[in-house]
LOMI-383619 format. One record per residue (C-alpha): y, z negated, x negated. Coordinates in nm, 3 decimals. Layout:
N
R     north        up      east
R         Y         Z         X
...
This chain:
615
R     north        up      east
R    -0.003    -0.006     0.003
R     0.337     0.104    -0.138
R     0.563    -0.198    -0.228
R     0.825    -0.259     0.028
R     1.160    -0.299    -0.142
R     1.451    -0.471     0.023
R     1.775    -0.282     0.036
R     2.068    -0.523    -0.012
R     2.338    -0.302     0.144
R     2.135    -0.236     0.457
R     2.214    -0.592     0.551
R     2.585    -0.524     0.584
R     2.744    -0.291     0.837
R     2.937     0.013     0.707
R     3.317    -0.029     0.655
R     3.546     0.251     0.764
R     3.866     0.341     0.571
R     4.078     0.221     0.861
R     3.914    -0.109     0.856
R     3.961    -0.151     0.482
R     4.323    -0.038     0.507
R     4.393    -0.284     0.783
R     4.258    -0.567     0.575
R     4.460    -0.469     0.271
R     4.785    -0.460     0.474
R     4.701    -0.810     0.596
R     4.665    -0.925     0.229
R     4.994    -0.742     0.142
R     5.183    -0.969     0.386
R     5.419    -0.707     0.512
R     5.468    -0.519     0.193
R     5.465    -0.139     0.218
R     5.110    -0.010     0.136
R     5.236     0.316    -0.013
R     5.510     0.162    -0.231
R     5.275    -0.113    -0.363
R     4.942     0.060    -0.417
R     5.000     0.432    -0.415
R     5.084     0.577    -0.760
R     5.294     0.904    -0.796
R     5.200     1.102    -1.108
R     5.424     1.311    -1.329
R     5.212     1.593    -1.213
R     5.350     1.566    -0.867
R     5.066     1.426    -0.660
R     4.978     1.086    -0.529
R     4.685     0.872    -0.645
R     4.536     0.644    -0.396
R     4.416     0.284    -0.477
R     4.054     0.376    -0.355
R     3.853     0.680    -0.297
R     3.539     0.720    -0.085
R     3.252     0.956    -0.038
R     3.439     1.148     0.243
R     3.714     1.227    -0.017
R     3.491     1.455    -0.215
R     3.274     1.581     0.072
R     3.446     1.931     0.081
R     3.494     1.972    -0.298
R     3.330     2.278    -0.454
R     3.339     2.115    -0.798
R     3.046     1.889    -0.735
R     2.790     2.164    -0.686
R     2.697     2.257    -1.045
R     2.514     2.089    -1.334
R     2.621     2.050    -1.701
R     2.597     2.378    -1.868
R     2.634     2.585    -1.554
R     2.923     2.805    -1.457
R     3.201     2.714    -1.391
R     3.139     2.446    -1.657
R     3.338     2.181    -1.490
R     3.070     1.938    -1.601
R     3.063     2.069    -1.953
R     2.953     2.383    -2.137
R     2.644     2.204    -2.293
R     2.347     2.009    -2.175
R     2.426     1.741    -2.421
R     2.735     1.537    -2.524
R     2.677     1.536    -2.899
R     3.033     1.621    -2.991
R     3.139     1.676    -3.357
R     3.341     1.418    -3.541
R     3.619     1.605    -3.720
R     3.839     1.482    -3.996
R     4.145     1.680    -4.118
R     4.163     1.654    -4.497
R     4.503     1.583    -4.653
R     4.520     1.643    -5.034
R     4.753     1.771    -5.283
R     4.531     2.044    -5.423
R     4.230     2.243    -5.297
R     4.013     2.079    -5.558
R     4.118     1.731    -5.448
R     4.063     1.834    -5.081
R     3.708     1.953    -5.161
R     3.623     1.621    -5.344
R     3.750     1.417    -5.046
R     3.560     1.644    -4.796
R     3.236     1.596    -4.991
R     3.295     1.216    -4.981
R     3.358     1.202    -4.607
R     3.055     1.417    -4.528
R     2.849     1.140    -4.666
R     3.019     0.906    -4.427
R     2.907     1.087    -4.110
R     3.175     1.345    -4.054
R     3.031     1.659    -3.905
R     3.351     1.882    -3.877
R     3.629     1.939    -4.133
R     3.983     2.061    -4.110
R     4.162     2.208    -4.409
R     4.509     2.339    -4.467
R     4.490     2.663    -4.677
R     4.784     2.744    -4.904
R     4.629     3.066    -5.041
R     4.318     3.274    -4.969
R     4.192     3.203    -5.321
R     4.182     2.825    -5.224
R     3.905     2.883    -4.967
R     3.606     2.909    -5.215
R     3.746     2.587    -5.393
R     3.772     2.402    -5.060
R     3.412     2.481    -4.950
R     3.241     2.443    -5.287
R     2.917     2.229    -5.232
R     2.951     2.207    -4.861
R     2.650     2.310    -4.656
R     2.808     2.574    -4.444
R     2.500     2.600    -4.216
R     2.554     2.243    -4.087
R     2.921     2.152    -4.118
R     3.194     2.295    -3.893
R     3.485     2.426    -4.095
R     3.832     2.472    -3.945
R     4.108     2.637    -4.150
R     4.481     2.618    -4.079
R     4.707     2.859    -4.270
R     5.034     3.056    -4.233
R     4.980     3.321    -3.962
R     5.073     3.593    -4.214
R     4.775     3.485    -4.441
R     4.518     3.455    -4.154
R     4.350     3.792    -4.223
R     4.306     3.737    -4.600
R     4.189     3.370    -4.546
R     3.931     3.512    -4.288
R     3.814     3.765    -4.549
R     3.776     3.488    -4.809
R     3.593     3.262    -4.567
R     3.346     3.534    -4.452
R     3.278     3.617    -4.816
R     3.180     3.255    -4.883
R     2.962     3.251    -4.570
R     2.783     3.573    -4.671
R     2.721     3.447    -5.017
R     2.577     3.121    -4.866
R     2.372     3.314    -4.613
R     2.544     3.119    -4.336
R     2.704     3.382    -4.129
R     2.442     3.349    -3.849
R     2.440     2.961    -3.829
R     2.803     2.885    -3.917
R     3.041     2.725    -3.675
R     3.410     2.699    -3.732
R     3.762     2.844    -3.677
R     4.071     2.981    -3.830
R     4.388     2.863    -3.657
R     4.576     3.185    -3.606
R     4.890     3.078    -3.414
R     5.162     3.326    -3.446
R     5.378     3.119    -3.203
R     5.409     2.823    -3.443
R     5.752     2.929    -3.578
R     5.890     2.982    -3.221
R     5.768     2.624    -3.126
R     5.861     2.439    -3.439
R     6.182     2.615    -3.546
R     6.303     2.786    -3.234
R     6.283     3.139    -3.361
R     6.386     3.377    -3.083
R     6.181     3.662    -2.948
R     5.810     3.732    -2.959
R     5.683     4.068    -3.098
R     5.362     4.104    -2.891
R     5.275     4.432    -3.042
R     5.286     4.294    -3.384
R     5.080     3.992    -3.275
R     4.815     4.218    -3.117
R     4.803     4.434    -3.429
R     4.743     4.134    -3.658
R     4.491     3.982    -3.412
R     4.292     4.299    -3.414
R     4.279     4.302    -3.794
R     4.174     3.944    -3.785
R     3.891     4.012    -3.535
R     3.766     4.297    -3.767
R     3.765     4.053    -4.056
R     3.558     3.779    -3.877
R     3.319     4.027    -3.709
R     3.022     3.950    -3.943
R     3.027     3.584    -3.826
R     2.952     3.526    -3.462
R     3.064     3.180    -3.414
R     3.393     3.195    -3.610
R     3.684     3.150    -3.357
R     4.020     3.276    -3.475
R     4.246     3.308    -3.173
R     4.415     2.972    -3.147
R     4.553     2.808    -2.826
R     4.737     2.511    -2.973
R     4.854     2.334    -2.664
R     4.840     2.002    -2.859
R     5.183     2.111    -2.996
R     5.318     2.093    -2.649
R     5.163     1.762    -2.568
R     5.290     1.608    -2.891
R     5.628     1.729    -2.791
R     5.620     1.532    -2.462
R     5.469     1.782    -2.209
R     5.313     1.638    -1.908
R     4.938     1.666    -1.860
R     4.954     1.956    -1.609
R     5.198     2.135    -1.837
R     4.953     2.129    -2.118
R     4.675     2.246    -1.892
R     4.879     2.525    -1.728
R     5.030     2.657    -2.053
R     4.699     2.642    -2.235
R     4.540     2.854    -1.968
R     4.829     3.097    -1.980
R     4.816     3.109    -2.360
R     4.445     3.187    -2.354
R     4.500     3.450    -2.094
R     4.771     3.616    -2.303
R     4.505     3.665    -2.574
R     4.264     3.811    -2.323
R     4.522     4.042    -2.151
R     4.675     4.169    -2.474
R     4.360     4.236    -2.664
R     4.150     4.376    -2.391
R     4.438     4.599    -2.315
R     4.417     4.711    -2.674
R     4.054     4.811    -2.633
R     3.878     4.492    -2.751
R     3.575     4.396    -2.530
R     3.643     4.081    -2.333
R     3.331     3.904    -2.445
R     3.449     3.944    -2.811
R     3.793     3.819    -2.730
R     3.686     3.516    -2.521
R     3.424     3.405    -2.772
R     3.693     3.402    -3.056
R     3.942     3.179    -2.866
R     3.967     2.810    -2.981
R     4.151     2.558    -2.756
R     4.317     2.282    -2.966
R     4.434     2.037    -2.709
R     4.574     1.684    -2.713
R     4.450     1.371    -2.536
R     4.682     1.103    -2.426
R     4.629     0.737    -2.318
R     4.624     0.828    -1.943
R     4.257     0.771    -1.937
R     4.126     0.917    -1.610
R     4.390     1.186    -1.594
R     4.279     1.327    -1.935
R     3.913     1.321    -1.837
R     4.020     1.512    -1.526
R     4.228     1.760    -1.728
R     3.952     1.874    -1.957
R     3.704     1.902    -1.658
R     3.968     2.111    -1.474
R     4.043     2.327    -1.796
R     3.692     2.432    -1.838
R     3.660     2.521    -1.464
R     3.975     2.722    -1.450
R     3.934     2.895    -1.779
R     3.583     3.010    -1.677
R     3.724     3.162    -1.362
R     3.999     3.340    -1.552
R     3.753     3.493    -1.797
R     3.521     3.587    -1.511
R     3.804     3.807    -1.362
R     3.781     4.036    -1.677
R     3.413     4.092    -1.592
R     3.243     3.991    -1.920
R     2.890     4.101    -1.982
R     2.774     3.740    -1.997
R     2.928     3.427    -1.857
R     2.864     3.254    -2.168
R     3.181     3.416    -2.288
R     3.359     3.199    -2.026
R     3.282     2.879    -2.196
R     3.583     2.707    -2.325
R     3.552     2.562    -2.673
R     3.789     2.261    -2.712
R     3.891     2.045    -2.994
R     4.072     1.733    -2.868
R     4.321     1.538    -3.097
R     4.448     1.199    -2.997
R     4.817     1.185    -2.933
R     5.092     1.156    -3.186
R     5.361     1.138    -2.924
R     5.287     0.789    -2.825
R     5.226     0.646    -3.187
R     5.462     0.393    -3.313
R     5.585     0.268    -3.651
R     5.635    -0.091    -3.549
R     5.314    -0.284    -3.455
R     5.133     0.022    -3.576
R     4.791    -0.136    -3.523
R     4.849    -0.092    -3.151
R     4.801     0.284    -3.228
R     4.439     0.193    -3.271
R     4.414     0.074    -2.912
R     4.589     0.396    -2.788
R     4.372     0.633    -2.993
R     4.051     0.445    -2.903
R     4.118     0.495    -2.532
R     4.205     0.854    -2.599
R     3.888     0.925    -2.800
R     3.696     0.762    -2.520
R     3.859     0.995    -2.263
R     3.776     1.303    -2.477
R     3.411     1.207    -2.521
R     3.360     1.126    -2.148
R     3.520     1.459    -2.072
R     3.265     1.640    -2.286
R     3.491     1.811    -2.540
R     3.333     1.989    -2.838
R     3.503     1.824    -3.130
R     3.732     1.519    -3.160
R     4.010     1.437    -3.415
R     4.102     1.071    -3.388
R     4.452     1.061    -3.543
R     4.483     0.771    -3.806
R     4.711     0.493    -3.693
R     4.954     0.520    -3.988
R     5.037     0.891    -3.934
R     5.400     0.834    -3.807
R     5.517     0.690    -4.130
R     5.287     0.795    -4.420
R     5.010     1.014    -4.529
R     4.696     0.844    -4.395
R     4.515     0.626    -4.673
R     4.146     0.564    -4.721
R     4.154     0.264    -4.485
R     4.318     0.428    -4.191
R     4.095     0.744    -4.224
R     3.783     0.525    -4.235
R     3.898     0.329    -3.922
R     3.965     0.660    -3.738
R     3.616     0.794    -3.819
R     3.453     0.463    -3.711
R     3.636     0.475    -3.385
R     3.421     0.780    -3.298
R     3.111     0.636    -3.455
R     3.149     0.325    -3.241
R     3.140     0.539    -2.928
R     2.826     0.717    -3.045
R     2.636     0.447    -3.218
R     2.727     0.138    -3.023
R     2.807     0.284    -2.671
R     2.575     0.579    -2.688
R     2.832     0.806    -2.525
R     2.668     1.107    -2.695
R     2.360     1.051    -2.495
R     2.514     1.092    -2.149
R     2.652     1.426    -2.020
R     2.950     1.411    -1.784
R     2.922     1.039    -1.709
R     3.229     1.074    -1.488
R     3.065     1.346    -1.269
R     3.038     1.235    -0.908
R     3.300     0.968    -0.936
R     3.507     0.991    -0.618
R     3.813     0.918    -0.820
R     3.763     1.155    -1.112
R     3.636     1.442    -0.892
R     3.949     1.408    -0.675
R     4.173     1.384    -0.985
R     4.000     1.698    -1.129
R     4.088     1.898    -0.824
R     4.440     1.763    -0.798
R     4.533     1.835    -1.164
R     4.360     2.170    -1.144
R     4.584     2.275    -0.851
R     4.899     2.174    -1.043
R     4.782     2.339    -1.363
R     4.701     2.660    -1.169
R     5.036     2.664    -1.010
R     5.204     2.658    -1.340
R     4.970     2.929    -1.474
R     5.051     3.160    -1.192
R     5.432     3.103    -1.232
R     5.410     3.197    -1.606
R     5.198     3.504    -1.519
R     5.436     3.609    -1.247
R     5.728     3.605    -1.500
R     5.559     3.825    -1.755
R     5.301     3.598    -1.934
R     5.295     3.337    -2.199
R     5.413     3.543    -2.495
R     5.719     3.654    -2.303
R     5.788     3.293    -2.183
R     5.778     3.156    -2.533
R     5.997     3.443    -2.667
R     6.259     3.365    -2.401
R     6.235     2.989    -2.472
R     6.122     2.906    -2.122
R     5.807     2.717    -2.228
R     5.998     2.519    -2.489
R     6.281     2.441    -2.236
R     6.040     2.310    -1.974
R     5.846     2.088    -2.230
R     6.183     1.952    -2.365
R     6.291     1.867    -2.018
R     5.969     1.669    -1.969
R     6.016     1.504    -2.304
R     6.368     1.406    -2.202
R     6.235     1.252    -1.881
R     5.961     1.065    -2.073
R     6.210     0.941    -2.330
R     6.424     0.812    -2.034
R     6.112     0.641    -1.880
R     6.049     0.470    -2.212
R     6.411     0.366    -2.239
R     6.386     0.209    -1.888
R     6.035     0.071    -1.967
R     5.888     0.282    -1.686
R     5.648     0.405    -1.953
R     5.530     0.125    -2.179
R     5.480     0.137    -2.552
R     5.337    -0.198    -2.635
R     5.499    -0.340    -2.945
R     5.805    -0.111    -2.911
R     5.973    -0.132    -2.579
R     5.769    -0.429    -2.451
R     5.640    -0.737    -2.629
R     5.774    -0.642    -2.969
R     5.684    -0.836    -3.285
R     6.047    -0.953    -3.337
R     6.000    -1.057    -3.703
R     5.820    -0.741    -3.819
R     6.003    -0.525    -4.075
R     5.887    -0.164    -4.092
R     6.169     0.048    -4.253
R     6.036    -0.008    -4.607
R     5.688     0.125    -4.525
R     5.820     0.459    -4.407
R     5.715     0.726    -4.670
R     5.755     1.038    -4.462
R     6.105     1.203    -4.432
R     6.194     1.510    -4.245
R     5.858     1.531    -4.067
R     5.857     1.685    -3.720
R     5.644     1.431    -3.556
R     5.912     1.162    -3.646
R     6.177     1.373    -3.451
R     6.372     1.433    -3.781
R     6.300     1.789    -3.888
R     6.582     2.019    -3.972
R     6.652     2.382    -3.932
R     6.575     2.409    -3.560
R     6.709     2.668    -3.324
R     6.795     2.619    -2.963
R     6.450     2.720    -2.853
R     6.258     2.469    -3.063
R     6.035     2.207    -2.933
R     6.173     1.855    -2.968
R     5.856     1.704    -3.135
R     6.022     1.365    -3.107
R     5.781     1.072    -3.066
R     5.841     0.845    -2.767
R     5.922     0.551    -2.987
R     6.167     0.718    -3.226
R     6.486     0.587    -3.040
R     6.378     0.229    -3.033
R     6.268     0.254    -3.400
R     6.607     0.384    -3.492
R     6.761     0.071    -3.333
R     6.532    -0.160    -3.541
R     6.602     0.029    -3.857
R     6.961    -0.022    -3.798
R     6.913    -0.393    -3.751
R     6.709    -0.411    -4.064
R     6.983    -0.228    -4.265
R     7.251    -0.454    -4.128
R     7.425    -0.716    -4.347
R     7.354    -0.984    -4.091
R     7.063    -0.990    -3.839
R     7.210    -1.073    -3.499
R     7.099    -1.392    -3.335
R     7.034    -1.413    -2.969
R     7.041    -1.771    -2.807
R     6.869    -1.846    -2.478
R     7.085    -2.087    -2.281
R     6.816    -2.211    -2.047
R     6.940    -2.444    -1.760
R     6.850    -2.526    -1.410
R     6.544    -2.415    -1.224
R     6.253    -2.458    -1.455
R     6.040    -2.159    -1.343
R     6.321    -1.922    -1.340
R     6.480    -2.031    -1.658
R     6.145    -1.993    -1.844
R     6.072    -1.657    -1.685
R     6.417    -1.513    -1.768
R     6.416    -1.654    -2.120
R     6.082    -1.470    -2.168
R     6.216    -1.146    -2.024
R     6.526    -1.159    -2.232
R     6.326    -1.235    -2.550
R     6.128    -0.924    -2.499
R     6.445    -0.732    -2.405
R     6.659    -0.824    -2.712
R     6.341    -0.838    -2.941
R     6.321    -0.450    -2.893
R     6.616    -0.413    -3.124
R     6.475    -0.656    -3.383
R     6.725    -0.945    -3.318
R     6.650    -1.298    -3.406
R     6.569    -1.491    -3.093
R     6.635    -1.859    -3.047
R     6.459    -1.995    -2.744
R     6.510    -2.348    -2.603
R     6.340    -2.588    -2.365
R     6.658    -2.638    -2.154
R     6.997    -2.803    -2.141
R     7.158    -3.054    -1.899
R     7.505    -2.874    -1.896
R     7.629    -2.538    -1.998
R     7.865    -2.704    -2.249
R     7.577    -2.869    -2.422
R     7.400    -2.528    -2.441
R     7.711    -2.343    -2.562
R     7.773    -2.606    -2.841
R     7.408    -2.574    -2.949
R     7.439    -2.188    -2.960
R     7.754    -2.205    -3.177
R     7.588    -2.449    -3.402
R     7.318    -2.192    -3.460
R     7.575    -1.927    -3.523
R     7.461    -1.724    -3.231
R     7.609    -1.372    -3.182
R     7.472    -1.340    -2.820
R     7.427    -1.616    -2.557
R     7.205    -1.541    -2.272
R     7.225    -1.755    -1.965
R     6.880    -1.811    -1.813
R     6.874    -1.977    -1.473
R     6.811    -1.892    -1.103
R     7.016    -1.656    -0.894
R     7.142    -1.948    -0.670
R     7.268    -2.142    -0.968
R     7.448    -1.851    -1.142
R     7.749    -1.847    -0.899
R     7.848    -2.200    -1.054
R     7.688    -2.194    -1.394
R     7.786    -1.848    -1.523
R     8.166    -1.874    -1.485
R     8.156    -2.215    -1.628
R     7.960    -2.108    -1.928
R     8.169    -1.788    -1.988
R     8.494    -1.986    -1.966
R     8.360    -2.250    -2.206
R     8.234    -1.984    -2.457
R     8.573    -1.830    -2.459
R     8.478    -1.504    -2.646
R     8.323    -1.683    -2.942
R     7.998    -1.481    -2.885
R     7.881    -1.216    -2.644
R     7.781    -1.354    -2.309
R     7.493    -1.214    -2.098
R     7.351    -1.323    -1.769
R     6.970    -1.269    -1.730
R     6.904    -1.116    -1.397
R     7.088    -0.926    -1.118
R     7.210    -1.206    -0.877
R     7.365    -1.145    -0.542
R     7.686    -1.277    -0.685
R     7.712    -1.013    -0.964
R     8.035    -0.862    -0.826
R     8.202    -1.206    -0.813
R     8.084    -1.264    -1.180
R     8.217    -0.931    -1.291
R     8.550    -1.023    -1.126
R     8.551    -1.327    -1.348
R     8.516    -1.109    -1.654
R     8.139    -1.116    -1.706
R     8.011    -0.764    -1.773
R     7.674    -0.802    -1.942
R     7.347    -0.837    -1.730
R     6.998    -0.771    -1.843
R     6.724    -0.705    -1.578
R     6.435    -0.486    -1.491
R     6.651    -0.200    -1.366
R     6.841    -0.181    -1.693
R     6.817     0.108    -1.937
R     6.693    -0.108    -2.222
R     6.766     0.148    -2.490
R     7.126     0.225    -2.376
R     7.197    -0.146    -2.341
R     7.069    -0.228    -2.686
R     7.248     0.056    -2.846
R     7.574    -0.098    -2.705
R     7.496    -0.425    -2.849
R     7.414    -0.270    -3.180
R     7.752    -0.096    -3.180
R     7.917    -0.440    -3.108
R     7.713    -0.656    -3.328
R     7.625    -0.445    -3.638
R     7.980    -0.308    -3.681
R     8.161    -0.637    -3.698
């Protein structure tokens, strides 16, 4: 007799969405459900607090398996991604020695910058080209000669049938980085055809780059990276098939170099949507095999959100990002070392970056599970939602003449820079949090002396940029400039918390103000509390405070603030922590500085820097 198993959930009646919603609204005690629990994304759609089976009942994305068209669940039947490390060294010989060393440490994919075609043989000496993926980045004008040098090495090694790798031919790099106007599509196609001819003997050598990570690292929203990546890939397809190259040949030579940010579930959905949409784009060109429609993706963790201050928080960001990429089923992953914003990565930071991936493989066994997010009501819904927004952008670019034309006219750069501007504003207002930079800073950290890089684009300080260049300014750069100025000042400003009155409110507001002014690197002097404002002001002046922040409750400010302001009598800057109902009355009394959650933190601190550092 078969064993009878008790089914736990059969003991409970099913709960409808309406019943669940009614219970939540009771718990919200009158607060608006949509305002409290529904999240509006930068992509333009709402995310609900809960999803149910009925939300994905009509979705067509759930009907395929991993490895099956349209590849939303992955292009492979395994999840054994390649761990890639980009090698930084002064010479080709040094790069080769370093590569041989890291290959012994578990790396399965290498990235090299190639200065000259003659360096290729030096870079690859001693490397088993049948087992290690090789990715070369070079000046677009040297791509053909670099390809010939690589193919020559592969033929000599007998690896042309088993080799996997890429040459990053990106003729748009100068437009993006330096704002060069115009885009000579005919010249691009001519060079690309020469490149395809050069790599023809090696089946798995991809050479047509879609470097959308440049856009994401410049502040693009997730749907923008998706939409522009699709349009960029389609530009290769359209231009080269129009020039007589078979679609299967073109599609199999395209390599997508994409970014992955800390928005965990949105990034998983982005890669799933990207594979699905790209497969459908390629299918419209009627390839001989749908294998040509498989998207090959390298995901690099974000540089846009990396910080110089509290730099070890970058490890938390990149770990989340690496996790997103592996769950999403990308082909190769670059985990960006945590110290990239201020120096060339050292042995320690590169080791940690490698281990972040090994942790996910060896400890969490993420390489053993294909598309673990598949079937999730939340992720499946996000996949469709972000696919719709990315597709809208793709169609808009195509309707206006395609990606090459849009880049030549600066439209792509302008759109990304506008998004970057919004994100910087969100960081300034703490709508977008950078832990350790615009929230919970380590106020005693000094970082200016550890900065070794100068004039590097990912620090936002590169020169010789035209009007159509991408900003490439990290989200933290403005706050870091504030702290650098504080470090360089002859005297570090002191901010004194005058805590008085209601215990809970004064402690909360002192903590808020500590975080607020700590973002500029000021010295913070907190206190347990004072019996009178006069006692507090005297203590502040005894400590030589430059700023006195009154921390109390809204009800008490009407009396305490004017008294404290009058007694201070201009001997230091006076600030009220909060936005009390009596704000207008306090302003009429001459009090002009208030700090609260609706403040633009960056602009406020810039104002204080101008006052305090220029005395």
